[in-house]
TIGUPA-684594 format. One record per atom (N, C-alpha, C): residue in three letters; x, y, z. Coordinates in steps of 0.02 Angstrom, whole numbers, plus 32768, in hexadecimal, padded with zeros to 4 digits. Layout:
N
ALAXYZ...
//
This chain:
84
METC31861755589METC31561BB5592METC2E161E15576PROC2C062045588PROC274623F553APROC2BB62745538GLUC2AF62735511GLUC2D462C754EDGLUC2966303550CGLNC2BD6334550FGLNC2C163645533GLNC26B636A5518ALAC25363A25512ALAC20C63D15508ALAC239640954CFILEC223641454B6ILEC233645B5490ILEC2166496548ATHRC20E64C95493THRC1D7651554A2THRC1ED65275473THRC1A2653E5464THRC1C3658A541ATHRC18065C45426PROC18065E75408PROC14C661C540FPROC0F66621542FILEC10665D25401ILEC0B265AB53DEILEC0A265715425TYRC0D3655F541ETYRC0CF65095426TYRC0E464F1546BLYSC0EF64C1548ELYSC130649854C8LYSC116646D549BLEUC147644A547DLEUC15E6409543ELEUC18563C95468TYRC17063875466TYRC18463545483TYRC193631E5447PROC1D863175431PROC1D363015403PROC1C262AC53E6SERC1BD629153A3SERC197624A53C0SERC1E362185377PROC1E261CC53D4PROC23261C953BAPROC21361B35372ARGC1FF61BA5349ARGC1D961855302ARGC21A61C552E3ASNC233620952EBASNC25C622852D6ASNC298621152BAARGC295620E526CARGC2D1621B526AARGC316625E5253ASPC2D3628B5234ASPC30C62D75254ASPC2D862FC5274ARGC2FD631152DAARGC2C763265301ARGC30063705314GLNC2D1639552C0GLNC2EE63B952E2GLNC29B63DF52B9LEUC285642A52C9LEUC240645252C1LEUC251646E524EPHEC22D64705230PHEC239647551ECPHEC20364B051EFALAC20E64CD51C5ALAC1E0651D5193ALAC19D650D5187HISC17764CB5176HISC14364D45181HISC11564A051A1GLUC0E464BA51D2GLUC0D3648E51F3GLUC076648951FAVALC047645651FBVALC01764575210VALC02D6434524FPHEBFD46439526EPHEBFBF643C52A9PHEBFA1640F5293VALBFA663DD52CBVALBF42639152E1VALBF5263BF530DPROBEFE63AD530BPROBED863D45367PROBEB863975370HISBEF3633B5379HISBEB76325535FHISBF0E62E7538AMETBEED62FE53ECMETBF4562CB540FMETBF1A629153E9TYRBF22625F53E0TYRBF0B621D53E3TYRBEFC620C5399ALABF07622B5354ALABEEF62085323ALABF5261EF5316LEUBF3361C452D4LEUBF8C61A252DALEUBF9561D7529EVALBFB561DC5292VALBFF76215526FVALC04A61E8524BASPC03F61CF5222ASPC06561C85203ASPC09061F151B7PROC0A461FC51E2PROC0D5624B518FPROC0CD62195158PROC11E61BF5164PROC11E61B45116PROC0FD61A650EASERC0A66186510CSERC06A617550EASERC06961A250BCTYRC06361F350C1TYRC06A620F50A1TYRC09C623A5055ASPC0BF62015045ASPC10D62125029ASPC12662504FFDPROC1396273504CPROC155629B5061PROC19A629E5031GLNC1AF62F25019GLNC1E562CD4FE2GLNC21462DD4FF0GLYC2246305504AGLYC25D633C505EGLYC22C631C509FARGC267631850D3ARGC2806316511AARGC2366333515ATRPC21262FA516ETRPC1E7630F51A5TRPC209630D51F8SERC1D76333521ASERC1CB631B5262SERC18F632B527BLEUC172630452BDLEUC12F62E652DELEUC15562FB5324PHEC11E63165339PHEC1386346538BPHEC0F56331539DALAC0DB632253E1ALAC08763285401ALAC09C63645403ALAC07363945414ALAC07263E85419ALAC04F63E85441HISC04D64245474HISC01864605479HISC02964945469ARGBFD064B0545EARGBFFB65045458ARGBFC5652A5478LEUC00A655C5493LEUC02E657C54C7LEUBFDA65B254D0ALABFCE65C65498ALABF886600549CALABF4465F754ACASPBF3565B154A6ASPBF0865A254D2ASPBEFC654A54DBGLYBF28654A54D9GLYBF3365075513GLYBF2C64EC54EBLYSBF2564CC54A4LYSBF00647B5474LYSBF396458547BASNBF2A64255489ASNBF4963E25481ASNBF6D63CA542AGLYBF8963A653FBGLYBF84636A53D1GLYBFC0634953B5GLNBFBE63745369GLNC010636A5366GLNC02263915328LEUC0546389531DLEUC07763DB530ELEUC09D637152B0VALC0AA63A1527EVALC0CB637F5240VALC0F063B5523CTHRC12B63C55223THRC15963F75203THRC17363DD51E1PHEC16063FB518DPHEC17F63D55149PHEC1CB640A514FGLUC1FA63D8511EGLUC243640650F9GLUC219643950C1LEUC1EB64255099LEUC1BC64265063LEUC17B643B5074GLNC17F6487506CGLNC13564AF5064GLNC0FA648A5029ALAC10C644D4FE5ALAC0FD64334FD2ALAC0DB63F05002ASPC10C63C4501EASPC0F9637C5043ASPC0BC63935093ALAC0E863DB50AAALAC0A0641150DCALAC049640B50ABALAC023642E5056ALAC01D6425504FALABFFC63E6504DARGC00C63B2504BARGBFF363685016ARGBFD063495062PHEC015634750B5PHEBFF3631950D0PHEBFAF635450E4GLUBFB7638D50ECGLUBF6E63B1510AGLUBF4963A050CDALABF4D63A65097ALABEF56381503BALABEFF634E505CARGBF296328507CARGBF0262B8508BARGBEF062C550BDPHEBF0B62E450ECPHEBEFA62D85125PHEBE9F62C75154THRBE91628E5165THRBE4862905196THRBE5B626751BAPROBE41628A51F5PROBE5262585240PROBE2E6228523CASPBE2A61FF525CASPBE0E61BE5255ASPBDDC61C55291
//
């Protein structure tokens, strides 16, 4: 059975089945590309992470939200991620 959607003040989120940790972490990166391949483990995070399909409520933009436990992991992901 699919997991329930999570609604925050900013996003409506749908958890990825690949998540080991099914929680939101403090450091978020919104990827405004719904179909881009986002593979957080390939960015060598030192802490925990989670991935969600995301609908941004303010402007209706769909994409993906990656959340990280550590700010350094979010910064590394943001600097290295390039959608194909």
